[in-house]
C-alpha positions as CSV (number, residue, x, y, z in Angstrom):
1,M,89.4,89.8,83.5
2,P,91.4,92.8,83.0
3,H,94.6,93.0,84.8
4,Q,97.1,95.7,86.1
5,A,100.4,95.0,85.2
6,I,103.1,95.5,88.0
7,S,106.6,95.0,88.5
8,L,108.2,92.4,90.6
9,R,110.5,94.8,92.4
10,E,106.9,96.5,93.2
11,A,105.0,93.7,93.9
12,N,107.8,92.9,96.1
13,Q,107.8,96.2,98.0
14,N,104.0,96.8,98.2
15,F,103.0,92.8,98.8
16,S,100.2,93.7,101.6
17,R,98.8,96.7,99.7
18,L,98.7,93.8,96.4
19,M,96.8,91.3,98.5
20,A,94.2,93.9,99.7
21,A,93.4,94.8,96.2
22,V,93.9,90.9,95.1
23,E,91.2,90.1,98.1
24,R,88.8,92.8,96.5
25,G,89.0,91.0,93.3
26,E,92.1,92.7,91.0
27,V,94.1,90.5,88.7
28,F,97.7,92.1,88.4
29,A,100.3,90.3,85.8
30,I,103.6,90.7,87.5
31,T,106.4,91.9,84.9
32,R,110.2,91.2,84.9
33,R,112.1,93.8,82.7
34,G,108.8,94.1,81.2
35,R,108.0,90.7,80.2
36,E,104.6,89.4,81.7
37,V,106.4,86.6,84.3
38,A,103.0,85.4,86.7
39,R,99.7,86.8,87.3
40,L,98.5,87.4,90.7
41,S,94.4,86.8,90.9
42,P,91.6,85.6,93.5
43,S,91.0,82.0,94.0
44,N,87.7,82.2,93.8
45,P,86.8,85.7,92.4
46,A,83.2,85.4,93.4
47,A,83.2,83.5,97.0
48,R,85.9,86.6,97.5
49,A,83.5,89.1,96.5
50,S,80.6,87.7,98.8
51,Q,82.9,86.7,102.2
52,G,82.9,90.1,103.4
53,A,79.6,90.6,103.5
54,A,78.8,87.2,104.5
55,A,81.2,86.9,107.5
56,A,79.5,90.4,108.6
57,E,75.8,88.5,108.9
58,A,77.3,85.6,110.1
59,R,78.5,87.3,113.8
60,P,76.2,87.0,116.0
61,L,75.7,90.4,118.3
62,T,76.5,90.1,122.0
63,D,73.9,91.1,124.5
64,A,75.7,93.9,125.5
65,A,75.8,94.9,122.1
66,L,72.6,94.8,121.1
67,A,71.2,96.3,124.3
68,E,73.5,99.3,123.5
69,R,72.4,99.8,119.8
70,M,68.8,99.1,121.1
71,R,69.8,102.5,123.3
72,R,70.6,104.7,120.3
73,L,67.9,103.6,118.4
74,E,66.1,104.7,121.3
75,T,67.5,108.0,121.8
76,L,67.7,108.9,117.9
77,V,63.4,108.1,118.1
78,D,63.1,110.2,121.2
79,K,65.0,112.9,119.0
80,L,62.5,112.3,116.3
81,L,59.5,112.8,118.5
82,S,60.8,115.9,119.6
83,A,61.4,117.5,116.7
84,L,57.8,116.6,115.0
85,A,56.5,117.8,117.9
86,A,57.9,121.4,117.9
87,P,56.3,124.4,117.3
88,D,57.3,125.7,113.5
89,T,58.9,129.3,114.2
90,K,59.4,130.0,110.8
């Protein structure tokens, strides 16, 4: 698995950004004075990669959210039908 070397100081200063990258599947070699002292990697890369998509699918829509999506869809369909019914002016 390819990894990016990052100094201990930089890792300390950018820990939140670093953790977000690790959650996306990236691996980092933490170095001190140019020598690798640790690696930061996802605990389970395959599970982490699919976790975001699965979490989004697992959330049920509320009745209000579903009604709003239906309203938007109906508006788009009406606009499309109007555009198709309009005479061609070219």
